[in-house]
C-alpha positions as CSV (number, residue, x, y, z in Angstrom):
1,M,50.8,-38.0,34.9
2,S,53.1,-35.1,35.2
3,G,53.4,-33.3,38.5
4,A,52.6,-36.4,40.6
5,G,55.9,-36.5,42.5
6,H,58.7,-34.1,43.7
7,E,62.0,-33.3,42.0
8,D,65.3,-33.9,43.7
9,G,65.5,-30.3,44.5
10,D,62.1,-30.0,46.2
11,W,62.0,-28.0,49.4
12,K,63.0,-30.1,52.4
13,G,61.2,-28.3,55.1
14,Y,60.1,-31.4,57.1
15,E,61.9,-33.2,59.8
16,G,63.2,-29.9,61.2
17,Q,65.5,-29.1,58.2
18,G,65.4,-25.4,57.4
19,P,66.3,-23.7,54.2
20,Q,70.0,-24.0,55.0
21,G,69.9,-27.8,54.9
22,P,71.0,-30.3,57.5
23,Q,74.1,-28.3,58.4
24,G,72.3,-25.0,59.0
25,P,71.8,-23.4,62.3
26,D,68.4,-25.1,62.8
27,N,70.0,-28.6,62.6
28,D,68.8,-31.1,65.3
29,K,72.3,-31.4,66.7
30,E,72.5,-27.6,67.4
31,R,68.9,-27.1,68.5
32,D,68.5,-26.7,72.2
33,A,66.4,-29.5,73.7
34,S,64.2,-27.0,75.4
35,A,63.4,-25.2,72.2
36,G,60.3,-27.3,71.7
37,P,59.2,-29.5,68.7
38,P,60.5,-28.7,65.3
39,R,58.5,-26.1,63.4
40,I,57.7,-26.4,59.7
41,P,59.0,-23.2,58.1
42,T,56.9,-21.2,55.7
43,P,58.4,-20.1,52.4
44,R,58.8,-16.3,52.4
45,S,59.5,-15.8,48.8
46,S,58.6,-17.1,45.4
47,V,61.9,-19.0,45.3
48,E,62.3,-22.6,46.6
49,D,65.3,-23.5,48.6
50,T,66.8,-24.9,45.4
51,G,66.9,-21.5,43.9
52,H,64.5,-22.5,41.1
53,P,61.4,-20.2,40.5
54,L,58.0,-21.6,41.4
55,P,55.8,-22.6,38.5
56,A,53.4,-19.9,37.4
57,V,49.8,-20.4,38.5
58,P,47.3,-19.9,35.6
59,S,45.0,-17.0,36.3
60,G,42.0,-18.3,34.3
61,P,40.4,-21.6,33.0
62,P,42.6,-23.8,30.8
63,G,42.3,-23.1,27.1
64,P,41.1,-25.6,24.5
65,P,43.5,-28.5,23.7
66,V,46.0,-27.8,20.9
67,P,45.9,-30.5,18.2
68,L,49.1,-32.4,17.8
69,I,50.9,-32.6,14.5
70,L,51.2,-36.3,13.8
71,E,52.1,-38.5,10.8
72,H,49.4,-40.3,8.9
73,D,50.4,-43.7,10.1
74,V,50.3,-42.5,13.7
75,L,46.9,-41.0,13.3
76,R,45.6,-44.2,11.6
77,S,46.9,-46.3,14.5
78,L,44.9,-44.0,16.9
79,L,41.6,-44.7,15.2
80,G,40.8,-47.7,17.5
81,A,41.4,-45.7,20.6
82,W,39.4,-42.8,19.2
83,A,36.4,-45.1,18.5
84,L,36.6,-46.3,22.1
85,A,36.8,-42.6,23.4
86,A,40.2,-43.5,24.9
87,C,42.4,-40.8,23.3
88,A,43.8,-37.8,25.1
89,P,42.1,-34.5,24.2
90,E,45.0,-33.4,22.0
91,E,45.0,-36.7,20.2
92,T,41.2,-36.7,19.7
93,L,41.4,-33.2,18.2
94,A,44.2,-34.3,15.9
95,V,42.3,-37.5,14.8
96,E,39.1,-35.6,14.1
97,D,40.9,-32.9,12.1
98,H,42.5,-35.7,10.1
99,L,39.1,-37.4,9.5
100,G,37.8,-34.3,7.7
101,E,40.7,-34.6,5.2
102,C,41.3,-38.3,4.7
103,G,38.3,-40.3,3.3
104,A,40.0,-43.7,3.9
105,C,40.5,-43.1,7.6
106,A,37.0,-41.6,7.9
107,D,35.5,-44.8,6.5
108,E,37.6,-47.0,8.8
109,A,36.6,-44.7,11.8
110,R,32.9,-45.1,10.9
111,R,33.3,-48.9,10.8
112,L,35.1,-49.0,14.1
113,R,32.4,-46.8,15.8
114,E,29.7,-49.2,14.5
115,A,31.7,-52.1,15.9
116,V,32.0,-50.5,19.3
117,E,28.2,-50.0,19.4
118,L,27.8,-53.7,18.8
119,L,30.0,-54.4,21.8
120,Q,27.6,-52.6,24.1
121,R,25.5,-54.7,26.5
122,P,22.3,-55.7,24.7
123,E,19.0,-54.4,25.8
124,P,16.7,-56.9,27.4
125,L,14.0,-56.4,24.7
126,D,13.9,-55.5,21.0
127,L,12.2,-52.2,21.3
128,D,11.5,-52.2,17.6
129,P,9.6,-55.4,16.9
130,T,10.7,-55.3,13.2
131,L,14.4,-55.1,14.1
132,R,15.0,-58.9,14.4
133,T,13.1,-59.6,11.2
134,R,15.1,-57.0,9.2
135,V,18.4,-58.3,10.6
136,L,17.5,-61.9,9.7
137,E,16.3,-60.9,6.3
138,G,19.5,-59.0,5.6
139,C,21.6,-62.0,6.7
140,L,19.5,-64.5,4.7
141,D,19.8,-62.3,1.6
142,R,23.6,-62.6,1.8
143,R,23.7,-66.3,2.6
144,P,20.5,-68.4,2.3
145,P,20.1,-71.0,5.0
146,R,20.9,-74.6,4.1
147,I,17.7,-75.7,6.0
148,P,15.3,-72.7,6.0
149,V,12.6,-72.2,8.6
150,P,9.2,-72.5,6.9
151,E,7.5,-69.1,6.4
152,W,4.5,-70.2,8.5
153,A,6.8,-71.0,11.4
154,T,8.6,-67.7,11.5
155,P,6.0,-65.8,13.6
156,Y,6.4,-68.4,16.4
157,D,10.2,-68.2,16.1
158,A,10.0,-64.4,16.4
159,E,7.5,-64.2,19.2
160,T,9.3,-66.8,21.4
161,A,12.6,-64.9,20.8
162,R,11.0,-61.6,21.9
163,L,9.5,-63.1,25.0
164,D,12.8,-64.8,25.9
165,A,14.5,-61.4,25.5
166,L,12.0,-59.9,28.0
167,L,12.7,-62.7,30.5
168,Q,16.4,-62.7,30.4
169,D,17.0,-60.0,33.1
170,F,14.2,-60.9,35.4
171,G,15.0,-61.4,39.1
172,D,13.1,-63.5,41.6
173,A,10.7,-60.6,42.3
174,E,9.7,-60.4,38.7
175,W,9.3,-64.2,38.2
176,H,6.9,-64.2,41.2
177,A,5.0,-61.1,40.1
178,P,1.2,-61.8,40.0
179,V,-0.4,-62.2,36.6
180,R,-4.2,-62.6,35.9
181,L,-5.0,-64.7,32.9
182,R,-8.3,-63.7,31.2
183,W,-10.5,-65.4,28.7
184,F,-14.2,-65.9,27.8
185,E,-16.5,-68.8,28.6
186,G,-19.9,-68.4,27.1
187,D,-20.7,-64.7,27.4
188,E,-18.8,-64.2,30.6
189,Q,-15.1,-63.3,31.2
190,T,-13.2,-65.7,33.3
191,T,-9.9,-65.0,35.1
192,R,-7.2,-67.1,36.8
193,R,-4.5,-65.8,39.0
194,T,-0.9,-67.0,38.6
195,T,2.6,-65.7,38.4
196,V,5.1,-64.8,35.6
197,A,6.6,-68.3,36.0
198,G,3.2,-69.8,36.0
199,V,2.5,-68.2,32.6
200,I,5.7,-69.6,31.1
201,A,4.6,-73.0,32.5
202,H,1.3,-72.6,30.8
203,L,3.0,-71.8,27.4
204,L,5.3,-74.8,27.9
205,S,2.4,-77.2,28.5
206,V,0.2,-75.9,25.6
207,D,3.1,-75.7,23.1
208,G,3.6,-79.4,24.0
209,L,0.5,-80.1,21.9
210,V,2.6,-79.1,18.8
211,A,5.7,-80.9,20.2
212,V,3.7,-84.2,20.6
213,A,2.3,-83.9,17.1
214,L,5.8,-83.6,15.8
215,G,7.0,-86.7,17.7
216,L,8.9,-84.8,20.5
217,D,8.6,-85.5,24.2
218,D,5.6,-84.2,26.0
219,P,6.8,-81.5,28.5
220,V,4.0,-82.5,30.9
221,T,4.8,-86.3,31.1
222,G,8.3,-86.4,29.7
223,D,9.0,-89.7,28.0
224,Q,6.3,-91.5,30.0
225,K,3.2,-92.5,28.1
226,T,0.7,-91.3,30.7
227,P,-2.5,-90.1,29.0
228,M,-3.0,-86.4,29.6
229,P,-6.0,-84.1,29.2
230,P,-6.3,-83.1,25.6
231,T,-7.3,-79.5,26.0
232,P,-4.9,-76.6,26.7
233,A,-6.6,-75.7,30.0
234,G,-6.5,-79.4,31.1
235,R,-2.8,-79.7,30.3
236,T,-2.0,-76.5,32.1
237,E,-3.8,-77.6,35.3
238,A,-2.1,-81.0,35.1
239,Y,1.3,-79.4,34.8
240,W,0.7,-77.0,37.7
241,R,-0.6,-79.9,39.9
242,A,2.4,-82.1,39.0
243,S,4.8,-79.5,40.3
244,Y,5.9,-80.0,43.9
245,F,6.4,-76.2,44.3
246,P,5.0,-73.2,42.3
247,P,6.9,-72.6,39.1
248,T,10.0,-70.5,39.3
249,R,12.6,-69.1,37.0
250,S,13.8,-72.7,36.3
251,V,10.8,-73.1,33.9
252,R,12.4,-70.7,31.4
253,M,15.1,-73.2,30.1
254,P,12.7,-76.1,29.3
255,W,10.2,-73.7,27.6
256,R,13.0,-72.2,25.5
257,A,14.5,-75.6,24.7
258,Q,11.1,-76.8,23.6
259,S,10.5,-73.8,21.3
260,H,13.9,-74.3,19.7
261,G,13.2,-78.0,19.3
262,I,9.8,-77.3,17.6
263,I,11.4,-74.8,15.1
264,R,14.3,-77.2,14.4
265,T,11.9,-80.1,13.8
266,V,9.5,-78.3,11.4
267,S,12.5,-76.9,9.5
268,F,13.9,-80.4,8.9
269,A,10.5,-81.7,8.1
270,G,10.1,-79.2,5.2
271,G,7.1,-77.2,4.0
272,G,4.9,-80.2,3.5
273,A,4.6,-80.8,7.3
274,G,2.3,-77.8,7.6
275,K,-0.7,-80.0,7.0
276,L,0.0,-82.2,9.9
277,P,-3.0,-82.1,12.3
278,V,-2.5,-80.8,15.8
279,P,-5.4,-81.8,18.2
280,Y,-6.6,-79.3,20.7
281,G,-9.2,-81.5,22.4
282,D,-12.5,-80.5,20.9
283,F,-11.0,-79.3,17.6
284,E,-7.8,-79.5,15.6
285,L,-5.7,-77.2,13.5
286,P,-3.2,-78.0,10.7
287,L,0.4,-77.4,11.9
288,H,0.8,-74.2,9.9
289,D,-2.2,-72.7,11.7
290,A,-1.2,-74.2,15.1
291,M,2.2,-72.4,14.8
292,L,0.3,-69.1,14.2
293,D,-1.9,-69.9,17.1
294,R,1.1,-70.5,19.4
295,A,2.7,-67.3,18.2
296,F,-0.5,-65.4,18.9
297,E,-0.7,-66.8,22.5
298,C,3.0,-66.1,23.1
299,W,2.5,-62.5,22.2
300,V,-0.7,-62.1,24.3
301,H,0.9,-63.6,27.4
302,A,4.1,-61.7,26.9
303,G,1.9,-58.6,27.1
304,D,0.4,-59.9,30.3
305,I,3.9,-60.4,31.8
306,A,5.1,-57.0,30.6
307,E,2.0,-55.4,32.2
308,A,2.7,-57.2,35.5
309,V,6.3,-55.9,35.7
310,D,5.3,-52.5,34.3
311,Y,7.4,-52.8,31.1
312,P,6.4,-51.7,27.5
313,Y,5.8,-54.4,24.9
314,D,5.0,-53.7,21.3
315,P,2.8,-55.7,18.9
316,P,4.3,-58.2,16.5
317,A,5.7,-57.1,13.1
318,P,2.9,-56.2,10.7
319,R,3.1,-59.3,8.5
320,Y,3.0,-61.6,11.5
321,L,0.1,-59.6,13.0
322,H,-1.7,-60.0,9.7
323,G,-1.3,-63.7,9.8
324,M,-2.7,-63.9,13.4
325,I,-5.7,-61.7,12.4
326,D,-6.3,-63.9,9.3
327,L,-6.3,-67.0,11.4
328,A,-8.9,-65.5,13.8
329,A,-11.1,-64.4,10.9
330,R,-11.0,-67.8,9.4
331,M,-12.0,-69.4,12.7
332,L,-15.0,-67.1,13.2
333,P,-17.5,-69.2,11.1
334,E,-16.9,-72.3,13.2
335,A,-17.1,-70.2,16.4
336,L,-20.4,-68.8,15.3
337,A,-21.7,-72.3,14.6
338,A,-20.6,-73.5,18.1
339,R,-22.4,-70.6,19.7
340,R,-25.6,-71.5,17.8
341,Q,-25.3,-75.1,19.0
342,A,-24.9,-73.8,22.6
343,G,-27.9,-71.6,22.2
344,L,-25.9,-68.4,22.5
345,A,-26.4,-67.0,19.0
346,T,-29.6,-65.2,17.9
347,P,-32.1,-68.1,17.4
348,S,-34.3,-66.3,14.9
349,R,-31.4,-65.9,12.5
350,T,-30.4,-69.5,12.9
351,T,-33.8,-70.8,11.8
352,R,-34.6,-68.2,9.2
353,H,-31.4,-68.3,7.1
354,L,-30.1,-71.8,6.6
355,V,-27.8,-71.9,3.6
356,P,-26.7,-75.1,1.8
357,A,-23.0,-75.9,1.7
358,G,-21.2,-74.1,-1.1
359,E,-23.9,-71.5,-1.6
360,P,-23.5,-67.8,-1.0
361,G,-25.2,-66.5,2.1
362,R,-25.4,-63.5,4.4
363,S,-22.0,-62.1,5.2
364,L,-20.4,-59.5,7.5
365,R,-17.5,-57.4,6.3
366,L,-14.8,-57.3,8.9
367,E,-12.4,-54.4,8.4
368,I,-9.3,-54.4,10.4
369,E,-7.4,-51.1,10.4
370,G,-3.8,-50.3,11.1
371,S,-0.6,-52.3,10.4
372,G,-1.4,-55.9,9.6
373,G,-5.0,-55.2,8.8
374,G,-7.2,-56.0,5.8
375,E,-10.8,-57.0,5.0
376,W,-12.5,-60.3,5.5
377,L,-16.1,-61.5,4.6
378,I,-17.5,-63.7,7.3
379,P,-20.3,-66.1,6.4
380,L,-23.0,-65.7,9.1
381,D,-25.4,-68.7,8.5
382,S,-23.1,-71.7,8.0
383,P,-19.4,-72.4,8.1
384,A,-19.8,-74.2,4.7
385,A,-21.5,-71.2,3.1
386,L,-19.6,-69.0,0.7
387,P,-19.1,-65.4,1.9
388,S,-20.6,-63.0,-0.6
389,A,-20.3,-59.2,-1.0
390,A,-23.7,-59.2,-2.7
391,H,-25.2,-60.6,0.5
392,E,-23.4,-58.3,2.9
393,V,-25.7,-57.3,5.8
394,A,-23.3,-55.7,8.2
395,H,-19.9,-53.9,8.4
396,V,-17.6,-53.8,11.4
397,A,-14.3,-51.9,11.6
398,L,-11.7,-52.4,14.4
399,D,-8.1,-51.6,15.1
400,G,-5.9,-54.6,14.5
401,V,-4.4,-54.8,18.1
402,E,-7.9,-54.3,19.6
403,F,-9.3,-57.1,17.5
404,C,-6.6,-59.4,18.7
405,Q,-7.2,-58.3,22.3
406,L,-10.9,-59.2,21.7
407,A,-10.0,-62.6,20.3
408,A,-7.7,-63.1,23.3
409,G,-10.5,-62.4,25.8
410,H,-8.8,-59.3,27.2
411,V,-11.5,-56.9,25.8
412,S,-15.2,-57.6,26.1
413,P,-17.4,-57.3,23.0
414,E,-19.2,-54.4,24.6
415,E,-16.0,-52.6,25.2
416,A,-14.6,-53.1,21.7
417,A,-14.4,-49.7,20.0
418,A,-15.9,-50.9,16.8
419,G,-17.3,-48.9,13.9
420,Q,-20.6,-50.7,13.2
421,N,-23.1,-50.5,10.3
422,G,-25.9,-52.8,9.4
423,D,-27.6,-55.7,11.1
424,R,-27.0,-55.2,14.9
425,E,-27.7,-58.8,15.7
426,A,-25.2,-60.1,13.2
427,I,-22.6,-57.7,14.5
428,R,-23.2,-58.8,18.1
429,D,-22.9,-62.5,17.1
430,V,-19.6,-61.9,15.4
431,L,-18.1,-59.8,18.2
432,F,-19.1,-62.4,20.8
433,A,-17.8,-65.2,18.5
434,A,-14.5,-63.4,18.3
435,A,-14.3,-63.3,22.2
436,S,-15.2,-67.0,22.3
437,L,-11.9,-67.8,20.5
438,S,-10.1,-67.1,23.7
439,R,-9.1,-69.8,26.2
440,M,-6.7,-70.2,29.0
């Protein structure tokens, strides 16, 4: 920078040398020893000892930079520095004046600015849940994958990626933050206290049901053939007990490696693998529904984790959310039947309205509002009965996210803000059946 040093003619007032220089009357050799220490003289005029005038001091604030007059090639070479905001003020003004006149340079400058934005440190979470989907779709439109991920596996792929993005910047305090898992058993809500790391261990152990069905190693037993509890809750408890210490941040890598392995395996297996049965202990799901189930639980528990560390977390993309709602709606008839067998459904309805398999019977219209919503007719009297609009006896309307929270056991049927019309007993049975879909 200019002005950082002194010219050869700068004033030599130090070391006792006066304006007349080392041979002047104030020279150390001629100074009387009793005259005291040397004194730094003060300039008495606007002229230095060299005879040059002092620079003028500006009386006001500096004016705006004056643009430089530069050749086109020079201005183009400055575009990279301009995009990085590394130009001098005069250069910046010259480049921006040029961009208003030269379309080719303006296009290049825009591309460079977009590239600079990509170099910024990524956020720990996709704030827009549709961003990842849109970027992938754009890439795949340009170059289709040689081995595509099946459509029914993409929700799981997206939700595990979103959760992993949330976890990437967590410190030890966040990994040990308390989390309370919630689900329904019978008509009562049950809770279990764990940590963020414990939740990831839970997802790892339950996702292992899909991994084992695909022939991959069981994360709970590794390559050992030790029989494990077949239910999600039993597997989770076994995994927690097998750990010498409470789960820590180290559980993230095996969980993420397993999710990548599942996606890779189903992709190589092709679309026909979607019918492969995945046992859950007391029931089983085809692989394409099991992947939706795992995506749903990943999103729900990611919300639990985000709540524990006071971080916002958005619902899935609408088409993924629709698939999750559709799975829950398709599982409601079986859940209703299970509640009847347990004596939890209205007994009078059970004995009065038995419908043969394949015949139309009483139905409830479930209307889900918001993104990912739709309408479903739920057979009330038998899972094998056909839903029928002509036999509709009740209508329930809920927000899509609230319905998912009900199915996850995070909202009780009494608290669900549902628009209700028709048979109150049928409505109550369906809402409680939705809550019974939840599990640890």
